[in-house]
C-alpha positions as CSV (number, residue, x, y, z in Angstrom):
1,M,-15.2,14.5,13.6
2,N,-12.9,12.6,15.9
3,F,-11.3,9.3,14.9
4,H,-9.3,7.2,17.3
5,Y,-6.9,4.3,16.7
6,P,-7.4,0.9,18.6
7,N,-4.9,2.1,21.3
8,G,-7.1,5.2,22.0
9,K,-4.7,7.6,20.3
10,K,-6.5,10.3,18.3
11,F,-6.2,10.2,14.6
12,L,-4.8,13.6,13.3
13,P,-5.8,14.4,9.7
14,I,-3.3,15.9,7.2
15,K,-3.1,19.6,7.5
16,K,-4.3,21.7,4.6
17,E,-0.8,23.1,4.1
18,T,0.5,19.6,3.7
19,M,-2.3,18.6,1.3
20,R,-1.5,21.7,-0.8
21,T,2.2,20.9,-0.9
22,N,1.4,17.3,-1.9
23,K,-0.8,18.5,-4.7
24,E,1.9,20.8,-6.0
25,K,4.4,17.9,-5.8
26,K,2.1,15.6,-7.7
27,W,1.9,18.1,-10.5
28,T,5.7,18.4,-10.5
29,Y,6.3,14.6,-10.6
30,S,3.7,13.9,-13.3
31,N,1.2,15.7,-15.4
32,R,-1.2,12.8,-14.5
33,G,-1.3,13.8,-10.8
34,M,-2.2,10.2,-9.9
35,T,-1.3,8.7,-6.5
36,L,0.1,5.2,-6.1
37,E,-3.2,4.1,-4.7
38,E,-5.2,5.5,-7.6
39,D,-2.9,3.8,-10.1
40,I,-3.3,0.5,-8.3
41,N,-7.1,0.8,-8.0
42,E,-7.3,1.6,-11.7
43,T,-5.1,-1.4,-12.4
44,N,-7.3,-3.7,-10.3
45,E,-10.4,-2.4,-12.0
46,Y,-8.8,-3.3,-15.4
47,Y,-8.0,-6.8,-14.1
48,L,-11.5,-7.3,-12.8
49,V,-13.3,-6.1,-15.9
50,N,-11.2,-8.2,-18.1
51,G,-11.5,-11.3,-16.0
52,I,-7.8,-11.5,-15.2
53,A,-7.9,-11.3,-11.3
54,S,-10.2,-10.2,-8.5
55,I,-8.1,-8.0,-6.2
56,H,-9.5,-5.2,-4.0
57,K,-8.4,-2.6,-1.5
58,K,-9.3,-3.8,2.0
59,P,-11.8,-1.7,3.9
60,T,-10.8,-0.1,7.2
61,P,-13.2,-1.3,10.0
62,V,-14.5,1.7,11.9
63,Q,-16.8,1.8,14.9
64,I,-19.0,4.9,15.1
65,V,-19.6,6.1,18.6
66,H,-21.2,9.6,18.1
67,V,-23.6,10.7,15.4
68,D,-25.5,14.0,15.2
69,Y,-28.7,14.5,13.2
70,P,-28.8,18.2,12.2
71,K,-31.5,17.3,9.6
72,R,-33.9,14.4,9.3
73,S,-32.4,13.6,6.0
74,A,-28.8,13.7,7.0
75,A,-26.5,12.2,9.7
76,V,-23.1,13.6,10.7
77,I,-20.5,11.3,12.3
78,K,-18.8,13.3,15.1
79,E,-16.6,10.6,16.6
80,A,-15.4,7.1,15.5
81,Y,-12.6,4.7,16.2
82,F,-10.6,2.4,14.0
83,K,-11.5,-1.0,15.3
84,Q,-8.1,-2.6,14.7
85,A,-4.7,-1.8,13.2
86,S,-4.7,-2.3,9.5
87,T,-2.7,-5.2,8.0
88,T,-1.9,-4.7,4.3
89,D,-3.7,-2.6,1.6
90,Y,-4.9,-5.2,-0.9
91,N,-5.8,-8.8,-1.3
92,G,-7.6,-11.1,-3.7
93,V,-7.3,-14.1,-6.0
94,Y,-5.4,-14.8,-9.2
95,K,-5.5,-18.2,-11.0
96,G,-6.5,-19.9,-7.7
97,R,-3.7,-18.3,-5.7
98,Y,-4.2,-15.9,-2.8
99,I,-2.5,-12.6,-3.3
100,D,-1.9,-10.1,-0.5
101,F,0.2,-6.9,-0.7
102,E,1.0,-3.5,0.6
103,A,1.7,-0.3,-1.4
104,K,4.1,2.4,-0.2
105,E,5.8,5.4,-1.7
106,T,8.6,7.7,-0.6
107,Q,10.1,11.0,-1.7
108,N,13.6,9.7,-1.0
109,Q,15.6,9.0,-4.1
110,T,18.3,6.7,-2.8
111,S,16.6,4.5,-0.2
112,F,13.2,3.4,1.1
113,P,12.7,4.0,4.9
114,L,11.5,1.0,6.8
115,K,9.6,3.2,9.2
116,N,6.9,3.2,6.5
117,F,6.1,-0.3,7.7
118,H,4.8,-1.5,11.1
119,D,5.3,-4.6,13.2
120,H,1.7,-5.8,12.8
121,Q,2.1,-5.5,9.0
122,I,5.3,-7.5,9.0
123,L,3.7,-10.2,11.2
124,H,0.7,-10.4,8.8
125,M,3.0,-10.9,5.9
126,E,4.8,-13.7,7.7
127,T,1.5,-15.5,8.3
128,I,0.6,-15.2,4.6
129,L,3.9,-16.7,3.6
130,E,3.5,-19.5,6.1
131,Q,0.2,-20.3,4.4
132,K,1.9,-20.3,0.9
133,G,0.1,-17.2,-0.2
134,I,1.7,-14.7,-2.7
135,C,2.8,-11.7,-0.6
136,F,4.8,-8.6,-1.7
137,V,5.0,-4.9,-1.5
138,L,4.8,-2.3,-4.3
139,L,7.3,0.5,-3.7
140,R,7.3,3.8,-5.6
141,F,10.0,6.4,-5.6
142,S,7.8,9.5,-6.1
143,A,10.5,11.8,-7.4
144,T,11.3,9.5,-10.4
145,E,8.1,7.4,-10.4
146,D,10.2,4.2,-10.4
147,I,8.0,1.4,-9.2
148,Y,9.2,-2.0,-7.9
149,L,7.7,-5.2,-6.7
150,L,9.6,-6.5,-3.7
151,E,8.6,-10.0,-2.5
152,A,7.7,-10.2,1.2
153,H,10.5,-12.6,2.1
154,H,13.0,-10.0,0.9
155,L,11.3,-7.3,2.9
156,L,11.4,-9.5,6.0
157,M,15.1,-9.9,5.5
158,F,15.7,-6.2,5.5
159,W,13.3,-5.8,8.5
160,K,15.3,-8.3,10.5
161,R,18.5,-6.5,9.6
162,M,17.1,-3.3,11.1
163,K,15.8,-5.2,14.2
164,D,19.3,-6.6,14.6
165,G,20.8,-3.1,14.7
166,G,21.4,-2.5,11.0
167,R,20.3,0.3,8.7
168,K,16.8,1.6,9.0
169,S,16.1,1.7,5.2
170,I,16.5,-0.4,2.1
171,T,18.9,1.2,-0.4
172,K,17.6,1.7,-3.9
173,D,20.5,-0.5,-5.2
174,E,19.2,-3.3,-2.9
175,I,15.7,-2.8,-4.2
176,E,17.0,-2.9,-7.8
177,T,18.9,-6.1,-7.0
178,F,16.1,-8.0,-5.1
179,G,13.0,-6.3,-6.5
180,H,11.5,-6.2,-10.0
181,Q,10.8,-2.9,-11.7
182,I,7.4,-2.4,-13.2
183,P,7.2,0.2,-16.0
184,L,4.3,2.6,-15.8
185,G,1.8,1.7,-18.6
186,Y,-1.5,2.9,-19.9
187,N,-3.9,0.1,-19.4
188,P,-3.2,-1.4,-17.0
189,R,-1.3,1.3,-15.2
190,I,0.9,-0.9,-13.0
191,D,0.9,-4.4,-14.4
192,Y,2.1,-6.3,-11.4
193,I,0.3,-9.5,-12.5
194,K,2.9,-9.8,-15.3
195,K,5.6,-10.0,-12.6
196,I,3.6,-12.5,-10.6
197,D,3.3,-14.7,-13.7
198,Y,7.1,-14.6,-14.1
199,L,8.0,-15.1,-10.4
200,Y,5.5,-17.9,-9.7
201,S,5.4,-19.5,-13.2
202,L,1.6,-18.7,-13.5
203,G,1.7,-17.4,-17.1
């Protein structure tokens, strides 16, 4: 099956060798073997079931252009296009406030590469802040499983520094200074709402 981005460029799936390596690394990093996305989805489910917040992963809009019907009871998608570039991963509502955030992880141990973000995502975050929404990124250092909440206005500061010719990453020291570490828990897994309560006096 062929997928294409909005600019027409073909989407290339992760090679099996890479997937195998990632699985091995997951086992090395944690016996859980959970990805950041899985942890956040599990957290959001906990929030929803317990009436705390309604936050969900955004669906990726896809336009199907070619479908085969090898059997009457089954359809196989052969070619499709991503309709538009994605913005951020998650959005929802908490105590009447709109929440919008992106989740990223890196294997680097001393810095977080800004190449993990894209111009359209940064522009989207700017519009959320202009509308007084709560916007941030969750960053995970995979090797140590350190997780930080970094508010969007701080990310924008580092993004501008890069655009002005500065370093192309955020040092871990800077993330520790401007961000807020979230300890990995059991239920919920990544309790970012507790940090939101603290930062926006919503508790």
